[in-house]
N, C-alpha and C positions, 0 to 999 in steps of 0.2 A: 835654422834660417841663416839664410847668407847675408848675414850681417853681424859688425863686429862694431867693440865700443867699451865703454867703460862704466861703471856705475858705482852704486854705494849700498849695502845691504845696511840697514839700524837692528840688531842683534840685543839680546841681552846683555853681549859683551862689550856693546860700543858699536861703533860705525867699521864696516867692511869692506875695503874695496875690493870689485871684482871687475875681470876682463871676461867678455863675451866675445868667443872664438869662432872661425868658420869651421875651423879643423877639428873641434872638439868631438867627439865620438859619445854614442849613448852609453858606453862602458866606463869612459874618462866621467862621465858627469855622475853615474852610480857612484863609480869610486869616491868622486869628493865629495859626493855628498853626505856617502856613508859614514866617509871620515869626520867631517864637520857633526852629522848627529850624534856618531860614537861619543865626541868629545862633548856634547851637553849631556849624554847619558852617565858619563864617569865623574862627573864632580854635580852641584847642587847647583842648578840655575840662581840666576843671581837677587831671586828675593829671600834670601838667608839672612843671617845675621848683619845688622851695619855696625857704626862706628857704637852705637850707644849699647849696644847689645838686643835692640828691638828688631824685628824682622823687615826686611824693604817690600815695601807694597807695588801692586804693580803698578798705581795711578800714581806712582812718586809722591804720595802724601806725607812718609817719614822718613824717606830717602830716597836719591836720585839713582841713575843707571851708574855704570861704571866711571871713573876719572882714570885719566892716563896715572895717577898715582894708584890706584887700588890694581890698574893693570901692571902698572910694575910689580907690583906686590906679588900678584898673582906669578907673574912671569919669574921671579926670583923664588918661589916656594917650591922645594924639591919634589912635592907629592904633585904639581901639576903636569896631567897627562901631555905628551908631546904634540898631541892634534889640536888640542888646546894653545899651546905656546904657540904655536905659528899664527893663531888667530890674534892673539896677544902682543906679539909682533907686529903683525900688521898694524894692529890700532896703533901703538907706540911711534909706530915710525908716518903714520899720518894724522898724530897730535903735534908735529913739531912746533907749531906756533902754540898751541896751549901751553907746553913745556915752555916756551920760550918766554911768554909773555908772566907765567907764574916766578920763574927763577931774577925775570925780572923788577918784578913785584916784590919777592923776597928780600933782591938785592934793596932797594930803593928807600923799601919799610925798617930795612936790618931785622928783620922777623922771618925766619924759618915756616912758616903755618903753611904758608900757599903751597911749599913743597913737601911736605911731609905726607907719607903712606898712611894708610889708618890706621896701623900697629903703632908710626913714630906716633898718631895723635892721639892715640889710647896712652901712648907712655908721657906725653906733652901735659896731658888730664890729670894723668895717676901721679904723677911728681907735683903738681900745682896743688893737686887734694891736698897729698901728703903736709905740702909742707902747710899750706893754712890750718889743717889738724894740729899739728906741733906747736904752730904760734900762737893759734885761737882758744886751744884744746889742752893739749897734753901738760907744753911748758906752765902755764897758768896754774892748771891743775896740782903737780905735782910743788909748785911755789907755795899755795894754799895751804897742800896737807902738811908743808913741813912746819910753815908760820902756825899753825891752827893749834892749839891747846884744848879746842872743845872734846867730851868725852865720846859724843855722836862721831867724831871725822873720821875718817876711813882709816888714816893712821893711830889712832887709839882702838877701835874697832878690830884692826889685824893684830896686834900686839895682845887682847884680849882671848881672838878666837883661836890664836896658834895652835896653844897647848891643848886643845881639845878637839880643834878640827883636824890638824896635821897627824895626830897617831891612828884618827877614823879613817881617813883617807889614805893615809901610807900605807895601814894593815892590807887595805884592799887590793892596793896597787903591788902590793908585794906576793899578794894569793894570785893577780893576773900574772906577773913576771915567772912565779915558780911552775904555771900551771903552762905558760909559755916554753919555758925550759925544759919540761917534762914530756911534750911532743916534739919540740927537737931533738931532745935525747932519743923517743921513741922512732922517729924519721929517719935516725941515723942506724939504729940497730936495724931498719928495714933498708937501709942500704947497703951495708956490709953483709946480710942475706943475700941479697940480690945485686950484685953492685952494676948492672945492665941500669939501672934507676938513675943513676948517681949523673952520667951526660945529663938528661934530661931535665933534672930538678936544679943543676947548674945554670942548664938555660933560662930556664923561670925563674930564678933566681937574680940571673944578670938582666931579664927584661922586665921584671919588679923595680929594679935597682935606676934602670934606666926611665922606666917612668917617673919614676920618683924626681929623678934629676928635673924631668921637662915640668913635673907638676910645680917646681920651685920657682918659675918665669912663665905660667899658664894660669889665666884667669880662673879656669873650670878647671879642675885636677882630672884626671884620667882613670878610669876603672871604677869609680865611685860609681854609686847608682841613689837615688833619691825618690821621694813622694813622688809621685804621679799626678800630671796634670795636663790640662787642654788650654792654651790661649785660644781665648773669645776674642779679644778686642783689642786694638792697641790706638795711643796716642801718644802725644808728643813729651818722651821722655818717663814715660811708664807703662805696663801693659798689665791684662785684666785677665787672669785664669782662673779656672776653676779645677780644685783639687779634690780629688777623689779620696775617702777615708785611710787611715791608717794607723800602724799602732808607732808607740814610740817609747823609749826610756827616758824618764824626767827625776831631775831633782832643781831643790831650789838655791838659789841664790843668795836667799835672804828670808830671815824669818816674818810671820805675820806680824805687821806692827812696823818692821823694822824699813828704815829706808834703803832703796835699790840704787844700785851705780852701774852702770857698764864699765867705769871708770875705776872701779874695785878687780885690781887685778887678781888678789889672792882671791875673794870668794867666786871669782870667774872659772878661776885655775882650778881651786877645788871642785866645783862643781862636774867642769870638762873633766879631769881624773877621775871622779866616780863613776861617769859615764863609760869613759874608756875602760877602765877595769870591769866593770861589767860585762861590756861587748868582748873582753880578752880574756875572759873564764873566771872572774871574781864574779860567780853567780853560784847558787846550789849545785845546779846540776856538771858545774866545771865545763862549760860547753864555750866555746869561741864563736863570735856572730862576724858578719860582714863589716868593717868600715863602712860608711855612707855620707852622705853630704847630703844638705847642710845642716850644720848644726843652728839650733832652732832657737832664738830666747825672747820670751813674753816680755811687755810692758810690766809685769810683776814679778818680774825678776826669775822666772822659771826656764833652766837648760832645758834643751829636748834634741836626743838623738831617732834620727827616723832609722827603724827596725827592717829590715829584709826579711822577709818570710818566706820560707820554703813552700806553704800550703797558707790556705784561708783558714785556718785552726790555728786559734791563739796557743794551745797547749803547748805546740811546738817551742814556744820563746820559755828560753830559762829564767827559773823563777829569780828576782834579786836577793842576795843576803840579806839574813834577819836584821833589822836596827832598831832603835829606838822607836819608841811608840809614840813621842812628842809629834805634833802636829806640824807637819810644813821643819820638818829637823833638814837642816842644813846638812848636803851631802845625802841621806838617804833616798836610794834610786829607787824608783816604782815604774811600774808600767802601766800605763793610759793608754785611751784610743781618742785619735784625733779625728773631731768630725768632717764631712767632705764641709768646704768652704772656697766662696766667691773672694778674690782678693787681689788688689788692683799692689801693684807691685814696681818697686823703684828702686834702679840701680845705681851705686856707688861704688868708689876704690877708695884703698887706705885704710887706716886705724877705724875702728866700729868704738866713738867716742859718745858720751853724753850729748855735748854739742852736734856733730855731726848727722849723730839720726834726729834731733828735733830740728833742725834745716832740713835737712831730706825730707822729714814728715811733712813740715808746713810746705816745703814745695810741692810734694805730692796731692796733700790737701789742697792747695789753691789750681794746680792741672786738674784735679777732677770737679773742682766748682768751676770753673771754666768752660769745661766739659759738660757739666750739667749731669755728670755721672755721683748718685746718691749715697753715701757710707750710710753701712749696716749698724747703725747704732743709736738708740733710742735718744729720744729729742733731748738735749741738758745734759747727757750723760758724757763722761770724759772718753774721747776716741782711744780705742785699745789700736795695738800694732805688734806685730812679729818683726824682729831683726833674724837674717839668715845668713850665716857665714859659711862661703864655701871650701876656702882653703886651709892646707893643713898649717902650722905654725910657721915653716921655714920658707915660706912662700912669700918673695920680696913683696913689698905693701903697694909699691905703685901698679900691680896689676890683679891687687886683690878683687876679688866679686865679694860684694856685699850689698844686700838687698833690703831696703824697708817695705813691710805688708800691710794693708789696710783692707777691713773688710769691708765688703761693697754689695748694694745691693742689684741685682740683677734687674734688666729694665720690665718696667710691667707689674713690679711689686713693692713699688714706692710706699711708703709709710702715710698713713692718714694722723696729721697734726691735730686734728680734733679729737681722734680716738685715744691718743696718750692722754692730751689733757683731759678727757672724760674720765680715763681708765684711775687716774693718780687724785679723782677727789672721792671720798669716802660717801659712801651709801648714804646715811644718816646728815648728810651735807646740802642743804638744799644747790642744785645744780646751776650754774652759771654760765655765761656765754664765755667762749675764746676769746683773747684779743683780737682786735681784727688783721694783726700781723700774720695769724695761723690760720686765716680763714682760706 
Protein backbone atom coordinates (compact mmCIF):
# COMPACT_ATOMS: atom_id res chain seq x y z
CA UNK A 1 0.00 0.00 0.00
CA UNK A 2 1.10 3.53 -0.69
CA UNK A 3 1.36 4.48 2.93
CA UNK A 4 4.09 5.14 5.48
CA UNK A 5 3.91 5.33 9.22
CA UNK A 6 4.98 3.81 12.49
CA UNK A 7 3.32 1.38 14.82
CA UNK A 8 3.89 -0.87 17.78
CA UNK A 9 3.64 -4.63 17.85
CA UNK A 10 3.12 -6.26 21.24
CA UNK A 11 4.76 -9.65 21.38
CA UNK A 12 6.02 -12.07 23.96
CA UNK A 13 9.30 -10.16 23.94
CA UNK A 14 7.69 -6.82 24.72
CA UNK A 15 6.67 -4.06 22.32
CA UNK A 16 8.41 -3.70 18.97
CA UNK A 17 8.34 -0.37 17.15
CA UNK A 18 8.02 -0.91 13.40
CA UNK A 19 8.02 1.37 10.36
CA UNK A 20 5.92 0.73 7.28
CA UNK A 21 7.53 2.05 4.12
CA UNK A 22 6.43 2.51 0.51
CA UNK A 23 9.52 0.95 -1.02
CA UNK A 24 9.47 -2.29 0.94
CA UNK A 25 9.30 -5.21 -1.46
CA UNK A 26 7.68 -8.56 -0.89
CA UNK A 27 11.12 -10.17 -0.74
CA UNK A 28 12.23 -7.75 1.97
CA UNK A 29 9.05 -8.39 3.93
CA UNK A 30 9.48 -12.13 3.66
CA UNK A 31 13.11 -11.89 4.73
CA UNK A 32 12.31 -9.70 7.74
CA UNK A 33 9.49 -11.94 8.87
CA UNK A 34 11.63 -15.06 8.45
CA UNK A 35 14.34 -13.55 10.66
CA UNK A 36 11.76 -12.66 13.29
CA UNK A 37 10.14 -16.13 13.17
CA UNK A 38 13.54 -17.77 13.34
CA UNK A 39 14.33 -15.83 16.50
CA UNK A 40 11.17 -17.23 18.08
CA UNK A 41 12.04 -20.78 17.11
CA UNK A 42 15.59 -20.63 18.44
CA UNK A 43 14.53 -19.94 22.01
CA UNK A 44 11.57 -20.72 24.21
CA UNK A 45 8.62 -18.40 24.11
CA UNK A 46 8.31 -16.36 27.29
CA UNK A 47 6.03 -18.88 28.95
CA UNK A 48 9.02 -20.61 30.51
CA UNK A 49 10.29 -20.41 34.03
CA UNK A 50 9.73 -17.28 36.01
CA UNK A 51 11.65 -15.82 38.92
CA UNK A 52 10.40 -18.42 41.39
CA UNK A 53 10.93 -21.37 39.09
CA UNK A 54 7.28 -21.68 38.06
CA UNK A 55 6.21 -21.32 34.46
CA UNK A 56 4.71 -18.14 33.17
CA UNK A 57 1.08 -18.36 32.15
CA UNK A 58 -0.42 -16.90 29.00
CA UNK A 59 -2.98 -14.93 31.01
CA UNK A 60 -0.37 -13.40 33.31
CA UNK A 61 -1.81 -15.04 36.41
CA UNK A 62 1.60 -16.13 37.68
CA UNK A 63 4.14 -13.89 35.96
CA UNK A 64 4.05 -10.89 33.64
CA UNK A 65 5.56 -10.47 30.21
CA UNK A 66 9.15 -9.36 29.86
CA UNK A 67 10.22 -6.18 31.62
CA UNK A 68 13.24 -4.12 30.62
CA UNK A 69 15.22 -5.92 33.32
CA UNK A 70 14.42 -9.29 31.71
CA UNK A 71 15.25 -7.94 28.27
CA UNK A 72 18.60 -6.61 29.54
CA UNK A 73 19.48 -9.98 31.03
CA UNK A 74 18.60 -11.77 27.79
CA UNK A 75 20.61 -9.25 25.78
CA UNK A 76 23.70 -9.90 27.92
CA UNK A 77 23.29 -13.68 27.67
CA UNK A 78 25.95 -14.99 25.25
CA UNK A 79 23.59 -17.74 24.05
CA UNK A 80 20.95 -15.28 22.82
CA UNK A 81 20.63 -15.44 18.99
CA UNK A 82 21.59 -12.38 16.96
CA UNK A 83 18.09 -11.88 15.54
CA UNK A 84 16.61 -11.84 19.02
CA UNK A 85 19.30 -9.44 20.25
CA UNK A 86 18.11 -6.88 17.70
CA UNK A 87 14.56 -7.15 19.03
CA UNK A 88 15.72 -6.88 22.65
CA UNK A 89 17.90 -3.86 21.90
CA UNK A 90 14.98 -2.13 20.23
CA UNK A 91 12.79 -2.91 23.24
CA UNK A 92 15.37 -1.43 25.61
CA UNK A 93 15.70 1.73 23.53
CA UNK A 94 11.93 2.20 23.68
CA UNK A 95 11.92 1.63 27.46
CA UNK A 96 13.96 4.73 28.36
CA UNK A 97 11.15 6.19 30.45
CA UNK A 98 10.67 2.96 32.44
CA UNK A 99 14.41 2.65 33.04
CA UNK A 100 14.64 6.27 34.18
CA UNK A 101 11.71 5.88 36.61
CA UNK A 102 13.12 2.67 38.10
CA UNK A 103 16.56 4.21 38.57
CA UNK A 104 15.06 7.28 40.28
CA UNK A 105 12.96 5.02 42.51
CA UNK A 106 16.04 3.02 43.49
CA UNK A 107 17.96 6.20 44.34
CA UNK A 108 15.13 7.83 46.27
CA UNK A 109 14.30 4.71 48.33
CA UNK A 110 17.93 3.62 48.60
CA UNK A 111 16.96 0.14 47.47
CA UNK A 112 18.39 -1.73 44.52
CA UNK A 113 15.28 -3.87 44.00
CA UNK A 114 13.68 -1.81 41.16
CA UNK A 115 16.69 -2.20 38.85
CA UNK A 116 17.61 -5.82 39.56
CA UNK A 117 17.45 -8.35 36.75
CA UNK A 118 15.64 -11.66 37.40
CA UNK A 119 18.95 -13.35 38.22
CA UNK A 120 19.86 -10.47 40.50
CA UNK A 121 16.55 -10.88 42.34
CA UNK A 122 17.18 -14.61 42.74
CA UNK A 123 20.59 -13.94 44.24
CA UNK A 124 19.14 -11.30 46.55
CA UNK A 125 16.33 -13.60 47.70
CA UNK A 126 18.81 -16.45 48.15
CA UNK A 127 21.10 -14.27 50.25
CA UNK A 128 18.21 -13.22 52.47
CA UNK A 129 17.05 -16.84 52.84
CA UNK A 130 20.53 -18.05 53.82
CA UNK A 131 20.92 -15.19 56.32
CA UNK A 132 17.57 -16.09 57.88
CA UNK A 133 18.47 -19.78 58.10
CA UNK A 134 21.85 -19.06 59.69
CA UNK A 135 20.33 -16.67 62.22
CA UNK A 136 17.18 -18.63 63.11
CA UNK A 137 18.26 -22.25 62.67
CA UNK A 138 21.96 -22.98 62.30
CA UNK A 139 23.53 -20.78 65.01
CA UNK A 140 20.85 -21.56 67.66
CA UNK A 141 21.09 -25.26 66.81
CA UNK A 142 24.85 -25.34 67.23
CA UNK A 143 24.64 -23.42 70.49
CA UNK A 144 21.96 -25.73 71.84
CA UNK A 145 23.92 -28.82 70.84
CA UNK A 146 27.06 -27.58 72.60
CA UNK A 147 25.17 -26.72 75.78
CA UNK A 148 23.05 -29.84 75.92
CA UNK A 149 24.04 -32.73 78.17
CA UNK A 150 20.96 -34.76 77.25
CA UNK A 151 21.93 -38.32 76.23
CA UNK A 152 19.43 -38.09 73.39
CA UNK A 153 20.93 -34.95 71.91
CA UNK A 154 22.55 -34.93 68.47
CA UNK A 155 26.01 -34.46 69.96
CA UNK A 156 25.63 -37.47 72.23
CA UNK A 157 24.24 -39.63 69.42
CA UNK A 158 27.17 -38.71 67.17
CA UNK A 159 29.75 -39.78 69.76
CA UNK A 160 27.88 -43.05 70.38
CA UNK A 161 27.32 -44.02 66.73
CA UNK A 162 30.59 -43.02 65.09
CA UNK A 163 32.55 -46.12 66.28
CA UNK A 164 30.06 -48.45 64.54
CA UNK A 165 28.66 -46.29 61.75
CA UNK A 166 31.95 -44.97 60.36
CA UNK A 167 33.61 -48.37 59.69
CA UNK A 168 30.44 -49.69 58.03
CA UNK A 169 30.09 -46.73 55.66
CA UNK A 170 33.85 -46.31 55.31
CA UNK A 171 34.30 -49.85 53.99
CA UNK A 172 31.71 -49.24 51.28
CA UNK A 173 33.30 -45.96 50.27
CA UNK A 174 36.65 -47.73 50.08
CA UNK A 175 35.11 -50.45 47.89
CA UNK A 176 33.64 -47.84 45.56
CA UNK A 177 36.96 -45.94 45.41
CA UNK A 178 38.90 -49.09 44.57
CA UNK A 179 36.39 -49.96 41.87
CA UNK A 180 36.71 -46.48 40.34
CA UNK A 181 40.51 -46.78 40.44
CA UNK A 182 40.30 -50.16 38.70
CA UNK A 183 38.20 -48.64 35.92
CA UNK A 184 40.63 -45.76 35.50
CA UNK A 185 43.51 -48.22 35.16
CA UNK A 186 41.59 -50.24 32.58
CA UNK A 187 40.83 -47.06 30.65
CA UNK A 188 44.51 -46.04 30.75
CA UNK A 189 45.54 -49.42 29.37
CA UNK A 190 43.00 -49.06 26.54
CA UNK A 191 44.36 -45.58 25.76
CA UNK A 192 47.92 -46.87 25.59
CA UNK A 193 46.79 -49.65 23.25
CA UNK A 194 44.97 -47.14 21.03
CA UNK A 195 46.42 -43.58 21.45
CA UNK A 196 43.77 -42.19 19.08
CA UNK A 197 41.32 -42.42 21.98
CA UNK A 198 43.29 -40.01 24.15
CA UNK A 199 42.22 -36.65 22.56
CA UNK A 200 38.56 -37.66 22.70
CA UNK A 201 38.81 -38.68 26.36
CA UNK A 202 40.66 -35.48 27.29
CA UNK A 203 37.99 -33.44 25.53
CA UNK A 204 35.26 -35.26 27.43
CA UNK A 205 37.04 -34.78 30.77
CA UNK A 206 37.50 -31.08 30.02
CA UNK A 207 33.79 -30.79 29.22
CA UNK A 208 32.88 -32.62 32.45
CA UNK A 209 35.06 -30.27 34.51
CA UNK A 210 33.47 -27.23 32.87
CA UNK A 211 30.02 -28.63 33.67
CA UNK A 212 30.94 -29.14 37.33
CA UNK A 213 32.23 -25.56 37.54
CA UNK A 214 28.95 -24.26 36.13
CA UNK A 215 27.01 -26.47 38.56
CA UNK A 216 28.70 -24.68 41.47
CA UNK A 217 26.78 -21.54 40.45
CA UNK A 218 23.62 -23.09 39.00
CA UNK A 219 20.30 -23.75 40.73
CA UNK A 220 19.73 -26.94 38.72
CA UNK A 221 22.77 -29.09 37.85
CA UNK A 222 23.47 -29.96 34.23
CA UNK A 223 23.80 -33.48 32.91
CA UNK A 224 21.76 -35.22 35.63
CA UNK A 225 18.39 -36.89 35.21
CA UNK A 226 15.57 -37.35 37.70
CA UNK A 227 12.13 -38.96 38.02
CA UNK A 228 9.68 -38.22 35.22
CA UNK A 229 6.76 -35.97 36.09
CA UNK A 230 4.21 -33.70 34.46
CA UNK A 231 3.15 -30.30 35.80
CA UNK A 232 -0.66 -30.31 35.79
CA UNK A 233 -1.46 -27.14 37.72
CA UNK A 234 0.23 -24.03 39.10
CA UNK A 235 -0.54 -21.71 41.97
CA UNK A 236 1.24 -18.77 43.52
CA UNK A 237 4.49 -20.16 44.91
CA UNK A 238 3.84 -23.82 44.10
CA UNK A 239 3.01 -26.27 41.34
CA UNK A 240 1.26 -29.63 41.26
CA UNK A 241 3.12 -32.49 39.60
CA UNK A 242 2.12 -36.01 38.65
CA UNK A 243 5.11 -38.32 39.10
CA UNK A 244 5.51 -41.64 37.34
CA UNK A 245 6.59 -44.71 39.30
CA UNK A 246 10.33 -45.23 39.59
CA UNK A 247 12.98 -47.27 41.39
CA UNK A 248 15.27 -45.86 44.06
CA UNK A 249 18.10 -46.85 46.35
CA UNK A 250 17.18 -45.97 49.94
CA UNK A 251 18.71 -45.98 53.39
CA UNK A 252 17.54 -44.81 56.79
CA UNK A 253 18.88 -41.80 58.66
CA UNK A 254 17.27 -42.97 61.92
CA UNK A 255 16.24 -46.26 63.47
CA UNK A 256 12.62 -46.97 64.32
CA UNK A 257 11.64 -45.09 67.44
CA UNK A 258 14.57 -42.67 67.23
CA UNK A 259 14.01 -38.96 66.69
CA UNK A 260 14.98 -37.77 63.22
CA UNK A 261 16.41 -34.36 62.38
CA UNK A 262 17.51 -32.73 59.14
CA UNK A 263 20.03 -30.83 61.27
CA UNK A 264 21.82 -34.10 62.13
CA UNK A 265 24.73 -33.65 59.71
CA UNK A 266 26.43 -36.91 60.74
CA UNK A 267 23.46 -39.17 60.01
CA UNK A 268 22.62 -37.28 56.82
CA UNK A 269 26.21 -37.48 55.59
CA UNK A 270 26.44 -41.18 56.41
CA UNK A 271 23.22 -41.91 54.51
CA UNK A 272 24.36 -39.90 51.49
CA UNK A 273 27.77 -41.62 51.44
CA UNK A 274 26.18 -45.07 51.71
CA UNK A 275 23.94 -44.39 48.69
CA UNK A 276 26.75 -42.73 46.72
CA UNK A 277 29.03 -45.71 47.40
CA UNK A 278 26.32 -48.05 46.06
CA UNK A 279 25.93 -46.22 42.73
CA UNK A 280 29.71 -45.80 42.33
CA UNK A 281 30.33 -49.55 42.51
CA UNK A 282 29.98 -50.75 46.12
CA UNK A 283 27.45 -53.42 45.16
CA UNK A 284 27.46 -57.16 44.51
CA UNK A 285 28.01 -56.74 40.76
CA UNK A 286 30.58 -53.92 41.19
CA UNK A 287 28.66 -51.87 38.61
CA UNK A 288 28.59 -48.08 38.47
CA UNK A 289 25.36 -46.19 37.86
CA UNK A 290 24.78 -42.64 36.70
CA UNK A 291 24.49 -39.96 39.36
CA UNK A 292 20.97 -38.55 39.45
CA UNK A 293 19.03 -35.70 41.03
CA UNK A 294 17.31 -34.84 43.32
CA UNK A 295 18.21 -36.51 46.59
CA UNK A 296 14.88 -37.20 48.34
CA UNK A 297 14.31 -37.35 52.08
CA UNK A 298 11.04 -38.47 53.64
CA UNK A 299 9.58 -37.03 56.84
CA UNK A 300 10.46 -40.26 58.70
CA UNK A 301 14.15 -40.04 57.81
CA UNK A 302 14.57 -42.21 54.72
CA UNK A 303 17.00 -40.87 52.09
CA UNK A 304 16.55 -41.94 48.46
CA UNK A 305 18.54 -41.78 45.20
CA UNK A 306 16.55 -42.08 41.99
CA UNK A 307 17.93 -44.95 39.86
CA UNK A 308 18.12 -44.50 36.12
CA UNK A 309 17.36 -47.81 34.45
CA UNK A 310 18.45 -48.90 30.97
CA UNK A 311 15.25 -50.93 30.59
CA UNK A 312 11.99 -51.63 32.38
CA UNK A 313 13.50 -54.75 33.93
CA UNK A 314 14.45 -54.28 37.58
CA UNK A 315 16.97 -57.10 37.27
CA UNK A 316 19.42 -54.74 35.56
CA UNK A 317 19.91 -52.89 38.85
CA UNK A 318 22.91 -54.12 40.88
CA UNK A 319 22.23 -55.74 44.24
CA UNK A 320 23.29 -53.82 47.37
CA UNK A 321 26.01 -55.38 49.48
CA UNK A 322 24.85 -57.77 52.21
CA UNK A 323 24.21 -55.93 55.47
CA UNK A 324 22.89 -56.56 58.93
CA UNK A 325 19.44 -58.12 59.19
CA UNK A 326 18.17 -55.68 61.79
CA UNK A 327 15.11 -53.72 60.75
CA UNK A 328 15.65 -50.16 59.54
CA UNK A 329 19.42 -50.43 60.08
CA UNK A 330 21.22 -47.13 59.53
CA UNK A 331 23.54 -47.27 56.54
CA UNK A 332 21.88 -50.35 55.03
CA UNK A 333 21.06 -49.76 51.33
CA UNK A 334 17.94 -51.34 49.85
CA UNK A 335 16.13 -51.06 46.51
CA UNK A 336 12.54 -49.81 46.59
CA UNK A 337 9.75 -49.08 44.13
CA UNK A 338 8.25 -45.62 44.53
CA UNK A 339 4.59 -45.54 43.51
CA UNK A 340 3.11 -42.88 41.21
CA UNK A 341 2.18 -39.76 43.14
CA UNK A 342 0.47 -36.40 42.76
CA UNK A 343 2.49 -33.84 44.72
CA UNK A 344 2.18 -30.14 45.46
CA UNK A 345 5.73 -28.78 45.34
CA UNK A 346 7.14 -25.48 46.62
CA UNK A 347 10.68 -24.33 45.94
CA UNK A 348 13.10 -22.65 48.35
CA UNK A 349 16.75 -21.66 48.45
CA UNK A 350 19.65 -22.12 50.85
CA UNK A 351 20.15 -24.72 53.54
CA UNK A 352 17.75 -27.55 54.35
CA UNK A 353 17.11 -27.23 58.08
CA UNK A 354 14.26 -28.41 60.29
CA UNK A 355 13.15 -24.82 60.79
CA UNK A 356 13.20 -23.89 57.11
CA UNK A 357 11.37 -27.04 56.03
CA UNK A 358 8.70 -26.41 58.68
CA UNK A 359 8.26 -22.81 57.45
CA UNK A 360 8.05 -23.88 53.81
CA UNK A 361 5.64 -26.71 54.60
CA UNK A 362 3.32 -24.42 56.57
CA UNK A 363 3.38 -21.83 53.77
CA UNK A 364 2.57 -24.52 51.18
CA UNK A 365 -0.31 -25.91 53.27
CA UNK A 366 -1.69 -22.40 53.66
CA UNK A 367 -1.53 -21.79 49.88
CA UNK A 368 -3.24 -25.11 49.19
CA UNK A 369 -6.01 -24.27 51.68
CA UNK A 370 -6.58 -20.88 50.04
CA UNK A 371 -6.79 -22.50 46.59
CA UNK A 372 -9.02 -25.29 47.98
CA UNK A 373 -6.58 -28.04 46.97
CA UNK A 374 -7.20 -31.10 49.16
CA UNK A 375 -4.21 -32.90 50.61
CA UNK A 376 -4.11 -36.69 50.21
CA UNK A 377 -3.96 -37.56 53.91
CA UNK A 378 -6.55 -39.44 56.02
CA UNK A 379 -8.49 -37.14 58.28
CA UNK A 380 -6.63 -36.46 61.53
CA UNK A 381 -3.30 -37.92 60.43
CA UNK A 382 0.03 -36.09 60.37
CA UNK A 383 0.73 -34.58 56.96
CA UNK A 384 3.67 -36.44 55.35
CA UNK A 385 6.17 -34.61 53.17
CA UNK A 386 9.23 -35.07 51.00
CA UNK A 387 12.28 -32.84 50.70
CA UNK A 388 14.08 -32.67 47.34
CA UNK A 389 17.69 -31.42 47.16
CA UNK A 390 19.02 -30.94 43.63
CA UNK A 391 22.56 -29.61 44.03
CA UNK A 392 25.97 -31.09 44.78
CA UNK A 393 27.50 -30.03 48.11
CA UNK A 394 29.86 -27.50 46.48
CA UNK A 395 27.03 -25.38 44.98
CA UNK A 396 26.94 -22.00 46.69
CA UNK A 397 23.98 -21.91 49.12
CA UNK A 398 22.29 -18.77 47.74
CA UNK A 399 21.49 -20.49 44.42
CA UNK A 400 20.65 -23.98 45.62
CA UNK A 401 17.37 -25.51 44.56
CA UNK A 402 15.41 -27.26 47.29
CA UNK A 403 11.77 -28.29 47.31
CA UNK A 404 9.19 -29.48 49.81
CA UNK A 405 6.41 -31.72 48.49
CA UNK A 406 3.05 -32.77 49.94
CA UNK A 407 0.66 -35.39 48.47
CA UNK A 408 -2.61 -33.96 47.14
CA UNK A 409 -5.77 -35.39 45.66
CA UNK A 410 -6.85 -34.92 42.07
CA UNK A 411 -10.05 -32.93 41.48
CA UNK A 412 -13.09 -35.16 41.78
CA UNK A 413 -11.43 -37.58 44.20
CA UNK A 414 -12.08 -35.69 47.44
CA UNK A 415 -12.41 -37.74 50.58
CA UNK A 416 -15.71 -38.48 52.31
CA UNK A 417 -15.26 -37.59 55.97
CA UNK A 418 -18.43 -39.47 56.88
CA UNK A 419 -16.93 -42.69 55.52
CA UNK A 420 -13.66 -42.08 57.36
CA UNK A 421 -15.56 -41.42 60.57
CA UNK A 422 -17.64 -44.59 60.15
CA UNK A 423 -14.61 -46.74 59.25
CA UNK A 424 -12.98 -45.94 62.57
CA UNK A 425 -15.93 -47.32 64.55
CA UNK A 426 -15.85 -50.99 65.46
CA UNK A 427 -18.59 -53.22 64.10
CA UNK A 428 -19.70 -54.21 67.60
CA UNK A 429 -20.20 -50.59 68.65
CA UNK A 430 -23.46 -48.89 67.97
CA UNK A 431 -23.14 -46.44 65.09
CA UNK A 432 -23.47 -42.78 65.93
CA UNK A 433 -23.83 -39.80 63.71
CA UNK A 434 -20.67 -37.82 62.97
CA UNK A 435 -20.39 -34.35 64.39
CA UNK A 436 -21.97 -31.56 62.40
CA UNK A 437 -18.62 -30.05 61.34
CA UNK A 438 -17.91 -32.99 59.00
CA UNK A 439 -21.33 -33.29 57.45
